[in-house]
Steps between C-alpha positions, in 0.01 A plus 500: 500500500358261246691215352392241254613135526488350148531125434487334148237231489519422126785552253479474124523113496239462773258734308559315177435157677185638671354627166589174324305314770208729471505441120494121545211534760301709258544249236402204728202667655360627169602192302698721259437862412202481255262782564736647776640846512756655738411849627769697673415770750688818421791556570701183604216249448525547124869402507420201727231403243725522208775292673235228574390510145865449381531195726170361381616544148826327567330204663199452269620672175162675519455872529273643764336838469626769747321825571549778752248674720518825691289494820577843625133628451361189660675530828299576807764744618468733211374827643362691204301294261335780326740467199475120521663338190414130524693243296437611145709249315274214404636161596348179369392366831169360416485122569874475554708361791691798628808458709549840677876567576659719757828528690379520866170399662442691817155626604328373190370849402693519178380164399135607572546811291646287213194264521263799489681626186497164334122451570430843345640357181286192482443166666801280521451114542733525794758717679810353658767684687878459464742698729872494539474565871219454757567697824179440675293760685184468282221755553278324236427133446745463204742203471748441217484186289866519422774636730874525440579544865303545820676748727332560838561856588416753776320817403823679578674320221483575129557267200698674222489329164770612254463391139766540225237666267423781745797509763783349308531195737308199607451450877250506765588642850328537824564834678418570861501853653658517844459804721294800439548837338515791766 
């Protein structure tokens, strides 16, 4: 029998505070948002990027560009690449400071795929990484610049981010599977 223990680690208020802190850190590190662009990794990363952009606008009364990137065809676990459809939407990345946004950082492979996709579009001045949750277990030498919450996990655990825009609620839970299927 398999059971899943689920514990909430961030509610709506905690998520809002974490994203506000990230927005302040981005502003401080970059001395504003001139020449900066937030790039959200599809699916939940784009919503994280939009929320950070809203916070930045509230703080600075300055808009920041937000774009979305699909890294599906850049992943190293895609089996059939014969019909490879790389990022086709041109993004103005040349010479800009890009802040790549995602919900959970785990092995680093999605971020690597996103950086490959961005580099195919031009040569940014810099790429920074903002994540809502960093759960550890990196397989690649990738480290976030901005983190909403560090959550040490085991490989048997899963971080599940729910966003109002996709799931109808804002929360982050950690789920652990107990037992085994027979």
